[in-house]
DOPAVO-166810 format. One line per field, with one value per residue: x, y, z of N, C-alpha, C in turn. Coordinates in nm, 3 decimals. Layout:
% DOPAVO-166810
nx = [X|...]
ny = [Y|...]
nz = [Z|...]
cax = [X|...]
cay = [Y|...]
caz = [Z|...]
cx = [X|...]
cy = [Y|...]
cz = [Z|...]
This chain:
% DOPAVO-166810
nx = [0.278|0.016|0.024|0.068|-0.171|-0.345|-0.259|-0.252|-0.509|-0.552|-0.325|-0.370|-0.598|-0.497|-0.313|-0.488|-0.636|-0.436|-0.388|-0.627|-0.636|-0.413|-0.493|-0.576|-0.840|-0.958|-0.801|-0.853|-1.125|-1.121|-0.980|-1.165|-1.380|-1.268|-1.214|-1.472|-1.572|-1.406|-1.479|-1.740|-1.718|-1.584|-1.751|-2.086|-2.261|-2.183|-2.281|-2.547|-2.855|-2.898|-2.638|-2.508|-2.647|-2.582|-2.308|-2.302|-2.427|-2.240|-2.033|-2.138|-2.100|-1.814|-1.758|-1.896|-1.758|-1.509|-1.531|-1.505|-1.258|-1.075|-1.072|-0.962|-0.709|-0.605|-0.558|-0.344|-0.392|-0.507|-0.715|-0.765|-0.970|-1.222|-1.364|-1.427|-1.578|-1.796|-1.917|-1.968|-2.152|-2.373|-2.434|-2.485|-2.708|-2.883|-2.918|-3.049|-3.283|-3.395|-3.445|-3.670|-3.679|-3.782|-3.723|-3.598|-3.477|-3.302|-3.134|-3.021|-2.883|-2.705|-2.547|-2.439|-2.281|-2.090|-1.974|-1.858|-1.649|-1.485|-1.437|-1.284|-1.056|-0.971|-0.912|-0.703|-0.507|-0.484|-0.465|-0.299|-0.101|-0.046|0.065|-0.124|-0.158|-0.097|-0.283|-0.540|-0.523|-0.515|-0.767|-0.928|-0.906|-1.002|-1.268|-1.379|-1.362|-1.531|-1.785|-1.829|-1.855|-2.083|-2.281|-2.271|-2.129|-2.294|-2.483|-2.711|-3.039|-3.345|-3.443|-3.660|-3.900|-3.933|-3.683|-3.518|-3.606|-3.460|-3.239|-3.332|-3.541|-3.683|-3.654|-3.785|-3.705|-3.445|-3.226|-3.222|-2.961|-2.785|-2.870|-2.824|-2.546|-2.467|-2.568|-2.420|-2.157|-2.161|-2.228|-2.009|-1.795|-1.854|-1.840|-1.573|-1.427|-1.509|-1.579|-1.448|-1.370|-1.327|-1.128|-0.913|-0.794|-0.618|-0.410|-0.319|-0.236|-0.039|0.153|0.178|0.282|0.304|0.035|-0.068|0.062|-0.058|-0.301|-0.496|-0.711|-0.577|-0.603|-0.881|-0.976|-0.854|-0.971|-1.240|-1.227|-1.169|-1.400|-1.582|-1.513|-1.563|-1.836|-1.940|-1.865|-2.036|-2.283|-2.259|-2.250|-2.509|-2.659|-2.571|-2.642|-2.919|-2.977|-2.922|-3.080|-2.992|-2.747|-2.424|-2.134|-1.889|-1.877|-1.723|-1.456|-1.130|-1.212|-1.111|-0.860|-0.927|-1.064|-0.867|-0.686|-0.843|-0.864|-0.598|-0.545|-0.718|-0.583|-0.508|-0.256|-0.043|0.122|-0.018|-0.212|-0.303|-0.561|-0.904|-1.262|-1.406|-1.203|-1.149|-1.394|-1.397|-1.175|-1.271|-1.475|-1.323|-1.201|-1.431|-1.527|-1.311|-1.317|-1.569|-1.531|-1.332|-1.473|-1.673|-1.513|-1.432|-1.213|-1.019|-1.091|-0.872|-0.671|-0.783|-0.755|-0.479|-0.431|-0.559|-0.401|-0.160|-0.223|-0.258|0.004|0.138|0.006|0.089|0.366|0.376|0.276|0.479|0.696|0.601|0.600|0.875|0.959|0.835|0.961|1.228|1.203|1.148|1.380]
ny = [4.935|5.010|5.282|5.283|5.177|5.379|5.599|5.522|5.526|5.805|5.885|5.759|5.897|6.156|6.114|6.037|6.270|6.445|6.323|6.363|6.644|6.687|6.613|6.744|6.826|6.855|7.057|7.264|7.303|7.398|7.638|7.772|7.798|7.965|8.190|8.270|8.328|8.544|8.730|8.776|8.950|9.162|9.249|9.329|9.245|9.004|8.755|8.762|8.640|8.702|8.764|8.522|8.352|8.469|8.420|8.139|8.087|8.192|8.021|7.778|7.756|7.741|7.522|7.303|7.269|7.219|6.960|6.791|6.887|6.817|6.539|6.509|6.631|6.458|6.237|6.328|6.523|6.840|7.125|7.410|7.520|7.533|7.763|7.890|7.684|7.680|7.932|7.888|7.676|7.803|7.995|7.836|7.688|7.903|8.004|7.792|7.791|8.043|7.990|7.844|7.585|7.329|7.363|7.142|7.002|7.193|7.228|6.971|6.960|7.167|7.061|6.844|6.978|7.087|6.851|6.757|6.936|6.860|6.598|6.641|6.761|6.542|6.341|6.460|6.481|6.218|6.039|6.161|6.247|6.512|6.791|6.864|7.128|7.295|7.196|7.247|7.519|7.617|7.523|7.671|7.934|7.887|7.794|8.013|8.200|8.075|8.086|8.357|8.395|8.238|8.371|8.611|8.814|8.917|8.918|8.659|8.717|8.748|8.487|8.201|8.141|7.876|7.773|7.944|7.890|7.685|7.806|8.015|7.929|7.819|7.613|7.552|7.809|7.827|7.864|7.669|7.609|7.580|7.346|7.164|7.182|7.076|6.813|6.709|6.734|6.560|6.319|6.299|6.277|6.030|5.853|5.886|5.803|5.538|5.395|5.173|5.244|5.523|5.528|5.444|5.666|5.764|5.576|5.613|5.883|5.857|5.676|5.638|5.455|5.216|5.182|5.125|4.881|4.727|4.675|4.872|5.074|5.331|5.544|5.554|5.627|5.878|6.025|6.011|6.160|6.418|6.467|6.458|6.682|6.887|6.851|6.904|7.170|7.258|7.213|7.399|7.627|7.627|7.672|7.926|8.081|8.046|8.160|8.435|8.488|8.532|8.472|8.532|8.653|8.689|8.570|8.356|8.408|8.373|8.191|7.932|7.942|8.004|7.771|7.572|7.664|7.626|7.344|7.270|7.395|7.239|7.001|6.856|6.743|6.882|6.708|6.480|6.192|6.253|6.394|6.501|6.505|6.629|6.786|6.959|7.092|7.224|7.385|7.547|7.669|7.815|7.999|8.133|8.247|8.413|8.592|8.709|8.826|9.015|9.185|9.281|9.417|9.624|9.613|9.695|9.581|9.525|9.466|9.238|9.055|9.039|8.924|8.676|8.562|8.549|8.366|8.137|8.097|8.052|7.818|7.639|7.640|7.528|7.277|7.179|7.175|6.985|6.759|6.731|6.681|6.435|6.279|6.288|6.159|5.903|5.817]
nz = [2.078|2.123|2.068|1.793|1.690|1.759|1.613|1.349|1.202|1.196|1.058|0.812|0.730|0.702|0.493|0.291|0.261|0.172|-0.072|-0.210|-0.225|-0.380|-0.633|-0.952|-1.015|-0.762|-0.642|-0.819|-0.777|-0.515|-0.551|-0.716|-0.539|-0.343|-0.500|-0.573|-0.320|-0.247|-0.449|-0.377|-0.168|-0.287|-0.490|-0.482|-0.671|-0.773|-0.664|-0.731|-0.875|-1.145|-1.239|-1.190|-1.364|-1.612|-1.613|-1.614|-1.857|-2.036|-1.972|-2.060|-2.339|-2.375|-2.209|-2.322|-2.566|-2.460|-2.363|-2.588|-2.674|-2.471|-2.486|-2.739|-2.702|-2.511|-2.672|-2.812|-3.000|-3.145|-3.188|-3.358|-3.493|-3.383|-3.301|-3.543|-3.654|-3.480|-3.541|-3.812|-3.809|-3.692|-3.890|-4.119|-4.027|-3.976|-4.239|-4.364|-4.213|-4.275|-4.535|-4.523|-4.421|-4.187|-3.831|-3.698|-3.907|-4.012|-3.793|-3.779|-4.026|-3.983|-3.775|-3.911|-4.097|-3.926|-3.827|-4.062|-4.099|-3.885|-3.969|-4.200|-4.083|-3.925|-4.116|-4.259|-4.060|-3.953|-4.175|-4.368|-4.210|-4.134|-3.947|-3.656|-3.560|-3.783|-3.967|-3.847|-3.806|-4.067|-4.145|-3.976|-4.082|-4.339|-4.302|-4.172|-4.376|-4.562|-4.440|-4.449|-4.722|-4.777|-4.629|-4.745|-4.623|-4.426|-4.120|-4.022|-3.972|-3.770|-3.689|-3.660|-3.391|-3.327|-3.343|-3.186|-2.934|-2.815|-2.715|-2.564|-2.408|-2.091|-1.798|-1.491|-1.435|-1.526|-1.800|-2.103|-2.228|-2.010|-1.879|-2.088|-2.111|-1.857|-1.870|-2.088|-1.990|-1.767|-1.896|-2.071|-1.887|-1.766|-1.987|-2.082|-1.863|-1.829|-2.067|-2.304|-2.568|-2.558|-2.365|-2.506|-2.617|-2.426|-2.433|-2.693|-2.687|-2.493|-2.595|-2.915|-3.102|-2.955|-2.901|-3.156|-3.204|-3.012|-3.116|-3.139|-3.331|-3.438|-3.626|-3.669|-3.413|-3.382|-3.595|-3.519|-3.279|-3.373|-3.520|-3.310|-3.141|-3.321|-3.372|-3.118|-3.099|-3.291|-3.161|-2.953|-3.112|-3.220|-2.988|-2.899|-3.116|-3.122|-2.879|-2.912|-3.125|-3.381|-3.640|-3.601|-3.776|-3.665|-3.420|-3.178|-3.223|-3.108|-2.923|-2.930|-2.805|-2.542|-2.470|-2.501|-2.311|-2.082|-2.075|-2.031|-1.786|-1.642|-1.621|-1.848|-2.075|-2.319|-2.440|-2.455|-2.341|-2.083|-1.873|-1.809|-1.838|-1.634|-1.519|-1.735|-1.751|-1.501|-1.541|-1.749|-1.605|-1.423|-1.598|-1.681|-1.443|-1.389|-1.612|-1.573|-1.322|-1.375|-1.545|-1.371|-1.191|-1.341|-1.513|-1.794|-2.128|-2.289|-2.111|-2.008|-2.219|-2.220|-1.970|-2.001|-2.204|-2.065|-1.865|-2.021|-2.114|-1.869|-1.789|-1.989|-1.945|-1.688|-1.753|-1.922|-1.743|-1.562|-1.725|-1.771|-1.509|-1.459|-1.650|-1.562|-1.316|-1.391|-1.501]
cax = [0.174|-0.105|0.044|0.055|-0.313|-0.414|-0.216|-0.266|-0.626|-0.528|-0.224|-0.435|-0.688|-0.413|-0.259|-0.599|-0.667|-0.330|-0.405|-0.741|-0.598|-0.311|-0.557|-0.600|-0.980|-0.984|-0.735|-0.925|-1.252|-1.088|-0.946|-1.290|-1.458|-1.202|-1.231|-1.612|-1.584|-1.340|-1.558|-1.864|-1.684|-1.538|-1.861|-2.217|-2.336|-2.130|-2.364|-2.687|-2.905|-2.878|-2.497|-2.477|-2.702|-2.500|-2.180|-2.325|-2.456|-2.111|-1.958|-2.195|-2.039|-1.677|-1.754|-1.939|-1.648|-1.397|-1.550|-1.440|-1.118|-0.990|-1.057|-0.869|-0.576|-0.560|-0.508|-0.229|-0.435|-0.532|-0.804|-0.774|-1.078|-1.353|-1.434|-1.482|-1.682|-1.911|-1.982|-2.010|-2.274|-2.482|-2.468|-2.548|-2.841|-2.962|-2.952|-3.151|-3.407|-3.453|-3.490|-3.799|-3.671|-3.822|-3.613|-3.526|-3.395|-3.196|-3.040|-2.950|-2.789|-2.600|-2.456|-2.367|-2.177|-1.984|-1.906|-1.776|-1.525|-1.405|-1.394|-1.174|-0.939|-0.928|-0.852|-0.575|-0.412|-0.465|-0.429|-0.187|0.000|-0.014|0.067|-0.257|-0.158|-0.105|-0.410|-0.657|-0.505|-0.562|-0.912|-0.988|-0.915|-1.085|-1.408|-1.421|-1.383|-1.646|-1.910|-1.846|-1.905|-2.219|-2.373|-2.248|-2.074|-2.399|-2.539|-2.842|-3.127|-3.487|-3.461|-3.794|-3.908|-3.921|-3.539|-3.460|-3.654|-3.358|-3.141|-3.398|-3.642|-3.645|-3.714|-3.767|-3.639|-3.307|-3.225|-3.189|-2.818|-2.719|-2.904|-2.755|-2.405|-2.450|-2.591|-2.308|-2.039|-2.178|-2.219|-1.871|-1.711|-1.882|-1.791|-1.427|-1.370|-1.552|-1.598|-1.320|-1.334|-1.272|-1.005|-0.805|-0.728|-0.507|-0.300|-0.266|-0.162|0.078|0.252|0.100|0.340|0.263|-0.110|-0.087|0.109|-0.152|-0.422|-0.589|-0.725|-0.538|-0.658|-1.024|-0.995|-0.816|-1.074|-1.359|-1.206|-1.183|-1.543|-1.648|-1.493|-1.630|-1.980|-1.971|-1.857|-2.163|-2.388|-2.240|-2.288|-2.656|-2.712|-2.544|-2.721|-3.058|-2.987|-2.924|-3.179|-2.927|-2.619|-2.319|-2.018|-1.767|-1.883|-1.628|-1.317|-1.049|-1.269|-1.025|-0.753|-0.989|-1.097|-0.740|-0.636|-0.926|-0.829|-0.465|-0.564|-0.789|-0.497|-0.469|-0.119|-0.028|0.196|-0.114|-0.214|-0.355|-0.673|-1.037|-1.372|-1.434|-1.097|-1.170|-1.510|-1.355|-1.087|-1.358|-1.543|-1.224|-1.188|-1.556|-1.527|-1.209|-1.367|-1.680|-1.475|-1.262|-1.577|-1.737|-1.416|-1.408|-1.082|-1.029|-1.095|-0.737|-0.601|-0.840|-0.688|-0.341|-0.435|-0.593|-0.281|-0.061|-0.265|-0.229|0.150|0.170|-0.045|0.177|0.494|0.356|0.262|0.613|0.776|0.551|0.648|1.018|0.972|0.799|1.067|1.347|1.176|1.148|1.518]
cay = [4.883|5.091|5.410|5.261|5.160|5.507|5.698|5.473|5.582|5.948|5.895|5.721|6.007|6.266|6.077|6.041|6.412|6.498|6.266|6.430|6.783|6.688|6.594|6.872|6.864|6.901|7.186|7.364|7.330|7.482|7.771|7.833|7.835|8.081|8.304|8.314|8.389|8.674|8.820|8.811|9.066|9.272|9.300|9.283|9.194|8.874|8.642|8.779|8.537|8.747|8.750|8.379|8.297|8.519|8.350|8.000|8.086|8.209|7.898|7.666|7.747|7.693|7.391|7.201|7.243|7.164|6.815|6.730|6.928|6.743|6.404|6.523|6.658|6.333|6.150|6.390|6.614|6.982|7.183|7.555|7.564|7.518|7.891|7.907|7.582|7.730|8.036|7.825|7.600|7.900|8.057|7.734|7.663|8.023|8.013|7.690|7.836|8.153|7.934|7.783|7.448|7.316|7.385|7.018|6.967|7.294|7.194|6.849|6.995|7.247|6.969|6.767|7.066|7.095|6.721|6.747|7.010|6.771|6.483|6.689|6.772|6.409|6.272|6.523|6.451|6.074|5.968|6.227|6.274|6.654|6.844|6.913|7.274|7.352|7.153|7.316|7.663|7.640|7.500|7.785|8.045|7.848|7.789|8.150|8.261|8.011|8.136|8.493|8.381|8.185|8.472|8.736|8.914|8.975|8.830|8.602|8.773|8.712|8.342|8.169|8.106|7.731|7.746|8.023|7.836|7.598|7.891|8.114|7.865|7.798|7.506|7.590|7.939|7.819|7.851|7.536|7.582|7.538|7.205|7.088|7.175|6.984|6.676|6.668|6.719|6.436|6.207|6.292|6.227|5.887|5.779|5.890|5.725|5.399|5.328|5.127|5.319|5.653|5.505|5.422|5.794|5.775|5.493|5.677|6.002|5.817|5.615|5.601|5.335|5.102|5.166|5.054|4.743|4.655|4.646|4.985|5.141|5.468|5.639|5.567|5.703|6.017|6.086|6.025|6.269|6.546|6.483|6.484|6.820|6.975|6.838|6.976|7.312|7.283|7.224|7.530|7.727|7.630|7.731|8.070|8.142|8.048|8.252|8.574|8.501|8.565|8.404|8.632|8.607|8.709|8.497|8.245|8.450|8.360|8.090|7.812|7.961|7.992|7.630|7.500|7.706|7.560|7.202|7.258|7.427|7.126|6.884|6.793|6.771|6.898|6.592|6.371|6.087|6.299|6.488|6.449|6.596|6.710|6.886|7.059|7.171|7.314|7.483|7.643|7.746|7.910|8.106|8.210|8.327|8.517|8.693|8.778|8.907|9.129|9.276|9.346|9.507|9.734|9.601|9.720|9.459|9.497|9.399|9.104|8.971|9.018|8.829|8.544|8.512|8.518|8.241|8.029|8.073|7.992|7.681|7.559|7.627|7.429|7.147|7.137|7.143|6.858|6.652|6.712|6.619|6.295|6.211|6.274|6.064|5.768|5.780]
caz = [1.990|2.142|1.998|1.648|1.661|1.775|1.515|1.212|1.134|1.171|0.952|0.686|0.694|0.655|0.362|0.195|0.240|0.086|-0.206|-0.272|-0.253|-0.485|-0.761|-1.018|-1.003|-0.625|-0.620|-0.899|-0.708|-0.399|-0.604|-0.761|-0.420|-0.282|-0.590|-0.558|-0.187|-0.254|-0.531|-0.306|-0.086|-0.373|-0.572|-0.435|-0.786|-0.815|-0.621|-0.770|-0.966|-1.283|-1.274|-1.192|-1.488|-1.722|-1.607|-1.654|-2.001|-2.103|-1.947|-2.134|-2.471|-2.363|-2.144|-2.418|-2.659|-2.383|-2.351|-2.704|-2.684|-2.378|-2.542|-2.850|-2.648|-2.448|-2.779|-2.875|-3.105|-3.115|-3.288|-3.352|-3.581|-3.317|-3.301|-3.678|-3.671|-3.405|-3.620|-3.938|-3.780|-3.674|-4.019|-4.204|-3.971|-4.000|-4.381|-4.391|-4.148|-4.353|-4.662|-4.500|-4.371|-4.047|-3.737|-3.668|-4.022|-4.020|-3.685|-3.819|-4.133|-3.922|-3.704|-4.013|-4.153|-3.826|-3.825|-4.183|-4.072|-3.803|-4.051|-4.285|-3.996|-3.884|-4.230|-4.290|-3.953|-3.935|-4.298|-4.437|-4.107|-4.131|-3.810|-3.616|-3.547|-3.918|-4.028|-3.791|-3.828|-4.204|-4.148|-3.907|-4.176|-4.453|-4.260|-4.145|-4.507|-4.625|-4.383|-4.501|-4.860|-4.772|-4.575|-4.819|-4.532|-4.341|-4.019|-4.056|-3.868|-3.762|-3.689|-3.605|-3.249|-3.315|-3.326|-3.076|-2.806|-2.752|-2.649|-2.479|-2.324|-1.951|-1.720|-1.350|-1.430|-1.574|-1.945|-2.155|-2.252|-1.886|-1.863|-2.193|-2.071|-1.744|-1.919|-2.172|-1.905|-1.689|-1.991|-2.118|-1.777|-1.749|-2.103|-2.089|-1.752|-1.823|-2.195|-2.358|-2.689|-2.518|-2.290|-2.602|-2.643|-2.331|-2.483|-2.815|-2.645|-2.415|-2.685|-3.033|-3.163|-2.873|-2.919|-3.283|-3.187|-2.925|-3.192|-3.140|-3.460|-3.403|-3.722|-3.643|-3.288|-3.409|-3.680|-3.434|-3.183|-3.443|-3.550|-3.182|-3.096|-3.417|-3.350|-2.995|-3.135|-3.361|-3.059|-2.889|-3.211|-3.226|-2.865|-2.892|-3.223|-3.075|-2.765|-2.958|-3.231|-3.508|-3.662|-3.620|-3.852|-3.587|-3.294|-3.166|-3.243|-2.988|-2.834|-2.927|-2.706|-2.409|-2.446|-2.482|-2.179|-1.981|-2.067|-1.971|-1.644|-1.584|-1.605|-1.974|-2.117|-2.463|-2.488|-2.467|-2.240|-1.954|-1.876|-1.775|-1.873|-1.515|-1.508|-1.841|-1.710|-1.393|-1.602|-1.818|-1.500|-1.371|-1.697|-1.681|-1.320|-1.407|-1.706|-1.508|-1.214|-1.435|-1.593|-1.255|-1.129|-1.433|-1.580|-1.938|-2.209|-2.340|-2.001|-1.996|-2.319|-2.174|-1.858|-2.056|-2.271|-1.962|-1.800|-2.115|-2.112|-1.739|-1.790|-2.076|-1.876|-1.581|-1.819|-1.968|-1.624|-1.509|-1.813|-1.745|-1.378|-1.472|-1.728|-1.478|-1.209|-1.450|-1.538]
cx = [0.047|-0.096|0.021|-0.092|-0.387|-0.380|-0.240|-0.389|-0.609|-0.430|-0.286|-0.527|-0.610|-0.359|-0.367|-0.636|-0.564|-0.347|-0.517|-0.704|-0.499|-0.371|-0.596|-0.745|-1.012|-0.925|-0.805|-1.057|-1.229|-1.058|-1.073|-1.373|-1.400|-1.220|-1.373|-1.635|-1.523|-1.424|-1.689|-1.842|-1.649|-1.650|-1.994|-2.300|-2.302|-2.224|-2.512|-2.726|-2.878|-2.733|-2.457|-2.527|-2.619|-2.366|-2.194|-2.356|-2.327|-2.026|-2.007|-2.131|-1.899|-1.672|-1.795|-1.827|-1.530|-1.409|-1.479|-1.293|-1.028|-0.969|-0.955|-0.726|-0.519|-0.499|-0.390|-0.264|-0.457|-0.622|-0.819|-0.893|-1.215|-1.431|-1.500|-1.595|-1.810|-1.989|-2.040|-2.142|-2.393|-2.528|-2.540|-2.691|-2.934|-3.006|-3.059|-3.286|-3.474|-3.498|-3.622|-3.797|-3.722|-3.702|-3.532|-3.432|-3.278|-3.089|-2.956|-2.845|-2.675|-2.499|-2.376|-2.254|-2.060|-1.903|-1.816|-1.645|-1.431|-1.353|-1.277|-1.046|-0.882|-0.858|-0.715|-0.469|-0.379|-0.411|-0.309|-0.076|0.048|-0.024|-0.069|-0.265|-0.176|-0.239|-0.527|-0.645|-0.553|-0.713|-0.985|-1.008|-1.008|-1.233|-1.461|-1.447|-1.506|-1.777|-1.936|-1.903|-2.051|-2.320|-2.358|-2.205|-2.174|-2.447|-2.676|-2.937|-3.266|-3.511|-3.592|-3.788|-3.895|-3.775|-3.483|-3.501|-3.547|-3.251|-3.201|-3.500|-3.589|-3.719|-3.681|-3.685|-3.497|-3.308|-3.169|-3.039|-2.744|-2.745|-2.827|-2.607|-2.384|-2.468|-2.473|-2.180|-2.046|-2.163|-2.076|-1.778|-1.730|-1.822|-1.638|-1.363|-1.398|-1.561|-1.464|-1.275|-1.269|-1.142|-0.886|-0.728|-0.608|-0.385|-0.235|-0.184|-0.037|0.189|0.179|0.152|0.298|0.113|-0.141|-0.050|0.014|-0.287|-0.526|-0.592|-0.703|-0.603|-0.807|-1.050|-0.963|-0.925|-1.201|-1.344|-1.218|-1.328|-1.620|-1.634|-1.562|-1.782|-2.023|-1.959|-1.984|-2.278|-2.380|-2.280|-2.439|-2.714|-2.691|-2.622|-2.867|-3.077|-3.001|-3.024|-3.123|-2.793|-2.513|-2.200|-1.889|-1.765|-1.781|-1.483|-1.241|-1.098|-1.177|-0.914|-0.806|-1.014|-0.970|-0.680|-0.712|-0.887|-0.693|-0.471|-0.628|-0.708|-0.458|-0.327|-0.112|0.053|0.105|-0.109|-0.271|-0.471|-0.802|-1.142|-1.406|-1.330|-1.113|-1.287|-1.473|-1.259|-1.167|-1.433|-1.449|-1.210|-1.313|-1.565|-1.427|-1.260|-1.479|-1.630|-1.407|-1.362|-1.641|-1.644|-1.376|-1.273|-1.102|-1.016|-0.957|-0.654|-0.653|-0.775|-0.545|-0.337|-0.466|-0.473|-0.174|-0.094|-0.236|-0.080|0.191|0.127|0.043|0.312|0.485|0.346|0.397|0.701|0.732|0.599|0.796|1.040|0.939|0.906|1.192|1.327|1.176|1.288|1.604]
cy = [4.969|5.223|5.395|5.250|5.293|5.605|5.652|5.527|5.730|5.968|5.864|5.833|6.125|6.238|6.083|6.184|6.477|6.450|6.335|6.572|6.791|6.667|6.730|6.918|6.920|7.038|7.297|7.402|7.422|7.625|7.844|7.881|7.959|8.207|8.360|8.382|8.529|8.774|8.860|8.931|9.188|9.333|9.243|9.220|9.048|8.759|8.660|8.672|8.574|8.729|8.602|8.314|8.341|8.446|8.205|7.989|8.103|8.082|7.783|7.647|7.686|7.551|7.280|7.167|7.180|7.014|6.744|6.763|6.847|6.600|6.406|6.545|6.534|6.240|6.210|6.488|6.756|7.037|7.333|7.609|7.563|7.649|7.918|7.808|7.622|7.833|7.979|7.749|7.693|7.960|7.957|7.706|7.781|8.036|7.911|7.731|7.946|8.106|7.858|7.640|7.442|7.321|7.258|6.980|7.065|7.266|7.074|6.880|7.082|7.161|6.883|6.850|7.080|6.965|6.703|6.824|6.924|6.652|6.522|6.702|6.635|6.333|6.329|6.487|6.302|6.005|6.029|6.267|6.419|6.703|6.902|7.065|7.339|7.320|7.237|7.468|7.700|7.624|7.617|7.902|8.012|7.849|7.929|8.224|8.206|8.065|8.280|8.491|8.338|8.290|8.606|8.849|8.975|8.871|8.780|8.637|8.711|8.562|8.306|8.124|7.956|7.689|7.818|7.971|7.751|7.680|7.988|8.054|7.838|7.677|7.533|7.719|7.942|7.792|7.716|7.511|7.534|7.390|7.119|7.073|7.071|6.838|6.626|6.648|6.588|6.314|6.188|6.234|6.076|5.806|5.773|5.806|5.575|5.325|5.298|5.210|5.452|5.637|5.485|5.551|5.814|5.696|5.556|5.799|5.969|5.761|5.561|5.471|5.209|5.074|5.092|4.907|4.661|4.629|4.757|5.048|5.291|5.570|5.663|5.652|5.850|6.089|6.110|6.144|6.406|6.573|6.520|6.630|6.918|6.971|6.913|7.127|7.352|7.299|7.360|7.643|7.740|7.702|7.882|8.145|8.154|8.148|8.397|8.596|8.539|8.494|8.509|8.572|8.612|8.632|8.383|8.283|8.444|8.253|7.969|7.823|7.952|7.845|7.549|7.535|7.635|7.414|7.181|7.289|7.308|6.998|6.812|6.834|6.781|6.783|6.470|6.276|6.126|6.395|6.419|6.553|6.686|6.819|6.996|7.150|7.271|7.421|7.590|7.730|7.851|8.028|8.195|8.301|8.442|8.628|8.775|8.871|9.032|9.232|9.353|9.445|9.622|9.731|9.616|9.591|9.422|9.425|9.257|9.008|8.939|8.913|8.688|8.481|8.471|8.386|8.122|7.994|8.004|7.845|7.590|7.537|7.521|7.288|7.093|7.097|7.010|6.740|6.624|6.644|6.470|6.216|6.187|6.170|5.919|5.721|5.744]
cz = [1.999|2.066|1.849|1.610|1.668|1.664|1.371|1.141|1.101|1.057|0.817|0.637|0.638|0.515|0.256|0.162|0.148|-0.058|-0.281|-0.315|-0.369|-0.624|-0.820|-1.001|-0.865|-0.599|-0.698|-0.832|-0.588|-0.443|-0.648|-0.642|-0.353|-0.366|-0.578|-0.424|-0.186|-0.332|-0.464|-0.214|-0.172|-0.456|-0.523|-0.546|-0.815|-0.783|-0.653|-0.870|-1.112|-1.326|-1.283|-1.320|-1.608|-1.729|-1.655|-1.803|-2.082|-2.089|-2.034|-2.270|-2.462|-2.307|-2.239|-2.515|-2.586|-2.363|-2.466|-2.713|-2.593|-2.427|-2.656|-2.802|-2.579|-2.553|-2.854|-2.985|-3.055|-3.224|-3.265|-3.431|-3.513|-3.315|-3.435|-3.703|-3.599|-3.487|-3.750|-3.918|-3.764|-3.804|-4.110|-4.157|-3.997|-4.144|-4.418|-4.331|-4.229|-4.492|-4.648|-4.450|-4.227|-3.954|-3.714|-3.782|-4.037|-3.914|-3.724|-3.926|-4.080|-3.849|-3.801|-4.073|-4.056|-3.823|-3.947|-4.170|-3.989|-3.880|-4.141|-4.204|-3.962|-3.995|-4.264|-4.187|-3.948|-4.060|-4.371|-4.341|-4.108|-3.986|-3.773|-3.606|-3.684|-3.982|-3.977|-3.801|-3.968|-4.215|-4.081|-4.005|-4.292|-4.418|-4.232|-4.276|-4.576|-4.570|-4.427|-4.642|-4.860|-4.728|-4.645|-4.727|-4.437|-4.240|-4.064|-3.941|-3.871|-3.773|-3.617|-3.459|-3.226|-3.297|-3.204|-2.939|-2.737|-2.679|-2.549|-2.384|-2.184|-1.892|-1.573|-1.337|-1.483|-1.724|-1.991|-2.176|-2.127|-1.859|-1.964|-2.160|-1.961|-1.786|-1.999|-2.091|-1.826|-1.779|-2.039|-2.012|-1.760|-1.863|-2.107|-1.978|-1.763|-1.957|-2.260|-2.479|-2.654|-2.441|-2.384|-2.633|-2.550|-2.380|-2.606|-2.779|-2.568|-2.500|-2.807|-3.097|-3.087|-2.888|-3.048|-3.270|-3.101|-2.992|-3.195|-3.279|-3.437|-3.495|-3.696|-3.519|-3.311|-3.488|-3.598|-3.339|-3.248|-3.481|-3.422|-3.140|-3.190|-3.397|-3.223|-3.015|-3.210|-3.264|-2.990|-2.984|-3.225|-3.105|-2.861|-3.001|-3.181|-2.962|-2.810|-3.072|-3.365|-3.518|-3.695|-3.695|-3.771|-3.456|-3.294|-3.187|-3.110|-2.892|-2.820|-2.823|-2.564|-2.374|-2.421|-2.348|-2.068|-1.964|-2.001|-1.822|-1.572|-1.577|-1.732|-2.009|-2.269|-2.524|-2.505|-2.350|-2.105|-1.973|-1.837|-1.813|-1.755|-1.499|-1.611|-1.806|-1.601|-1.445|-1.676|-1.718|-1.441|-1.467|-1.698|-1.559|-1.332|-1.497|-1.642|-1.398|-1.268|-1.487|-1.478|-1.187|-1.220|-1.501|-1.731|-2.016|-2.263|-2.234|-1.981|-2.095|-2.277|-2.064|-1.906|-2.125|-2.171|-1.892|-1.889|-2.112|-1.982|-1.736|-1.874|-2.009|-1.765|-1.640|-1.862|-1.850|-1.561|-1.592|-1.790|-1.610|-1.384|-1.546|-1.643|-1.367|-1.261|-1.483|-1.418]
C-alpha cells in the first residue's frame, strides 16, 4: 500500500505531462522553441530586434486570416480566394482614399467590399451546394481580375498619412499590426472555445446532417464563416496596404496556401470538426519562422516554394492518416 501511495502522484504527473505533449499546440510550441534556438546558433541576425519585428509583421498578415480560415475549415469549408480578397480590399480602399474620402470611411468601404466577397462565397456554397474548392477558386480568379479592372492595371500610390498610420504607427516601439494580430488571436481563441455560435462549426464539420437535425441553422453558420474569413482577409489587406503606403495588385498571391498549410499544421482537419485558433496561430508562426530562416540561410526562393509545397503535402498526408486511424479505432 505504501508503494502505491508513493508512486501514484508521480504516475499522475507523468500521464499529465504526456497528455500535454500529445496536444498539437504543445508539440508545435516545442518545435518552434527548438527551431528558434537552432537558428540563434546558425544565424547571429535571427534574434535581433529588427529581424524579430520583420518576422512578426509578416506573421501578422497570415495569422489574422488563419483565424477565420480555421473556423471555416472546422465547419467543413475552404476558401482559396483570401489572397485575392486581401489585394482587392487594399485597392478598393486606396481608390476611395485617392478620390478624397476620409480614411475611416474608405476603410469601412474596403471592409464591406471584402465581406461581400465572403457573402458571395457563402451563398454559393450554402444555398446552391456548390463545392467550396470550385466556388472559391473561381472567386479567386474573378476578384483578382476585378481589382485589375478597377485599378486599370496600376498600383494605387501616395496614400495619405491618416491611413498609413495604422500600418506604420508604433506603440512602445512595436508596430500596430502586431498588436492587432495578438488582440484578434486572443479574441478568436476565446470566442471559438466558449461561444455557442462558434462551437456549432464543430458539429457541422463533424456531421452536417446530424447538426441540421439538432436544430442548428447550418446555412447561416456557413455563410457567416465565409464572411468572417473574407473580412479578416480585408483587415490583413488594410494593414499591409497601410504598411507599404500603396495598394499593390499582386500582393497576396499564394497566401491562401500558406494559411491553409498553417491551419492544418496547427491541428485542423480538412474533413472538418477539428482545429483551434491557437493551433492555427502557432502553425502560421511555424511557417513564418521557416520562411525567415530560409532567407537568412540564403536558400534560393525557388527552393523555398518547393519546401512550402512539400510541407503542405506532408501536413495533408498526416491529416488523412489520422482520419483513417480514428475511423479504424471506432470500428
